N, C-alpha and C positions, 0 to 999 in steps of 0.2 A: 554842219550838223554832225554829231557823233551818235552812234548806235551802239549800245551795250546790252549785254545779256546777263551779267552777273551783279550781284550785290555789292561785292568788292569794288568793281569798276564804278559803280554809281557813287559809292562813298568816296572814293579817291578824288573824283571830280568835284563833288559837293564840297569836300574838304579844302580843295584848291580855291574854289569860289568864295568860299567863307573866309579864308586867309586874305583874299582880295577885297572883301567888304561887299560883295555882290548880293543882292537880293534875289530869291528864287520863287518864281511862280510855278505851280504844279498842276497838271490836269490829267488825272487817272481815267483811263479809257479801257474799253475791251476791244478797241480797233474797229476796222471797217468804218473809218471815219467819214462823217458828212458835214454839212455846213452848221449844224448844231455843235458839234465838237469843235469846228472852226471858230465859232463865236467865243467859245471858252479860251481857246488857245490865243486868240487875238486880245481878249481881255487880260489874260495872264502877261501879255506884253508889257503891262505897266511895271513889271519887274525887270531886273538887269539880265536875268537868265530864265529861260522857259523850259521846263522838263515835262515830257508827256510819257506815261506809261502805257504800253499796249499789252494787255494781258488778259485772256479769256479766263476768268476765275472759276475753276470747276467747283469750288466749295459753295457758290451761290446758285447752283443749278440742281433742282430736284430730280428724283430718279427717272421721271418720265418727261422731263423738259429737253429743250433743244440744244444741249451742249455739243454734240457731235456735228449737228447742222448749223450751228451759229455761224454767221457769214464771217469770213476772214479774207484779207487781201493785203498782207503786209508791205509788198512791194508799193502798191498804190498808196498805202498809209504814209510810208516814207517820203514819197514825192510831195504829198500834200503837206506834211508837217514841214518839210524843208521850205516849201513856198510860202509858209506863214511865219518863218524865222524862228522855228523850234531850235533850241541849242543841243538837246540831249533826249534821245528816245530810249527808254528802259523797256526791253522786250525780253523777259525772262521766260524760261521753260517752267511748267508747273513743279518740277523737281527742285529747281532753284528756290521757289517759294515756300514749298511744303516737302520737307525732308520725310523719309520713310518713317521716322520716329515722331513726327509732328503731332502734338496733342494739346495745344493751347488754343482756346477760341476766345472771341469777344461776344458776348451775349447781352442783349438789352431786353427790358421789360417795357410794358405800357406802350411806348411809341411803336413797337414792332407788332403789336397784337391786332390791329385793325388793317384794313385796306389790303395791300399786297402781301402784308405779313400774315394775314388769315389764311389767304388762298395758296401762299407759297411758304410754308412753315419754316423752311431751312434757310431761306433766301437771304435775310438780313443778318443772320449769323455769318454767313459768307461774306457778306459786303462788309461788315464791321471788322471782321478778322483781317481781310485782305487790306482794307483801307488804312487800318491801324498800323499794319506791317509797312505798307507804302510810306505812310507819314514818318515812321521811324527810319526807314532807309534813305528817303529823299531829304528830309527835314526842310521842308519848304517854308517860307514866310508866309506865303498865301496858296490856297488851294481852291480850285474852280469847279462847280458842279451846276448842271442844268436844272431848272425848275421842273421841267417835264417829269422827272423823278422827284417830285416834291416831298414824299414821305422819305426817301433816302436822304434827301438834303437835311430835313428836320432831325433825322436820326444821327447823321454824322456830326451836325452841330452840337447835339447833346452829348455824343460819344466824346467829342474833343473837350467840352466843358467838364464832363464827369471824370475823365482821365487826365485832365491837365495837360493835354498836348499843345504845345506851343506853335499853333498855326491858326491863321485867320481863314475861316471858311466862307467863300463868297458865292452866293447864288446868282444865277444869270438867267435872263428871260428864255422862254420856250422859242424856238426856231421853227417856222412852219413853211411848208410848201406854199405856193401861190394861191392853191385852192383851200388852204387852212389846215391840212393834215400835218400834225406834229411830226418833225423829222425824227425817224428811227431806223436804226440799222435793220430792224425786222420788218420794215416796209418792203424790203426786196423779197420777202416770201410771197407777197400778194400778186395774184394774177390780175388781169386787166378789169375783170367784173368786181373782184374783191376790193381793188384799189379805188373803185368809185364808191363801193359800199362803206369803205372805211371813214369816208367823209362824215358819217353819221356822228362820229366821236366829237369832232371840232364843232359840229352843228349843235349838238346837245350842250357842249360846254358854252357855246355863245348864248343859247337860250337861257341856260342857268344864270349866266353872268349878267344878262340884260334884266332878269327878274330881280336879282339883288340891287343892281345900280339904280332900278326904278322903285326901291324902297320895300321890296318884299323881305319879310323877316321869318316866315315860317319855312324852316329848312325842309320839312317833310314835303310841303307842297312843291318847293323848288325841285327836290330829288324827284318826285313823282313825275313832274313835267319832263325832266330830262330822260327818265326811263321811258316814257311814252314815246319820245322822239327816237331812242335807239331801238325800241321794240317795232317801230314802223319799217325798219330795215330788215328783210328776211334773212339776209345772210350774217346778221349780227346776233351774238349770244353773250348776254351780259354776265360777267364774273361779279363785279360789284359797282354800284354808284352810291357814293356816300358823302356826306357833308360832315367835316370833323373840326374840332378845335385846331387852330394853326400851330400850337406849340405841343399839345399832348396827343394829337391824332385821335382823340376820343370823340364819339358822336355827339352832335349838338342838336337841340330842337329848335332853337331860334338863332338868328344871326345877331348877336349882341357883342361880338368881339372878333378878331381876325379869325377867318375860317379858310379851310381848303375844301373845295368841291372836287372830288377825285373820281375817276371811273377807269375801269378795266373791262375790255370788251374783246371777246373773240370774233374775228372776222374770218369765216372758215376755221382753219386750224391755227390762225396767228393770233396771239394775244398781244393787244395794243393798249397804251394808257394815254390819258389826257388829264388835264385839270385846269382850275383857275383859282387863284387866291384872292380873297377879299379882305382888305386890310381896314381896320377901324382904329 
């Protein structure tokens, strides 16, 4: 496994693999890797070569968010990647990705206006900008993203379509702890009491999913039932609970086509997300 920190080094290796006719699978991450990332890396193994980027992207953090405290353990990440057969890690410094004169951004409307985009207004501008840069640097055949960040997945798929980026974006299922909590790097912020309280997210998701599977079509009723479950936990503070169109991310009143039921909840000071997708 090779570890590089510059764009030129990545491009040199990608050019070599291209000349050899190798296919490239790419998993962009912010590091502090867990089994959720591992499932994406394993799926990317369907390609000849696997590239993982590890870059805590400052552009997608708001002024009062957790950039400085975001968990990092690059040495552990390297060992984990090597155990999964990764061929190349791209681990750039922020100055490598954003020069002092940097002034070009990728903005999107509609899909970014609800859910996390509403409560984190600069977030998806940062995500779209860095992912588009990474796609141009790595030039993968396929890129892999987790469904836990379902809005992000929908946005990246739309960005690729809109900007004619030659990459297949593949969504992969949420990986959960044994008790149901969705795997997240931010789970490490939780103390013992908060860790137990955080289960209310997956419990609310399960309640909503069961209602839909049993034929309930009223999105408001489903949402209110999920909210009631979350509000039964004293340590939980709701950012949002919404049911939206699976493509446009706009709110729906009835379940008549593919929908995303998504929630973001603060457990103490830690913001966690979860969701389910119901496909018709």
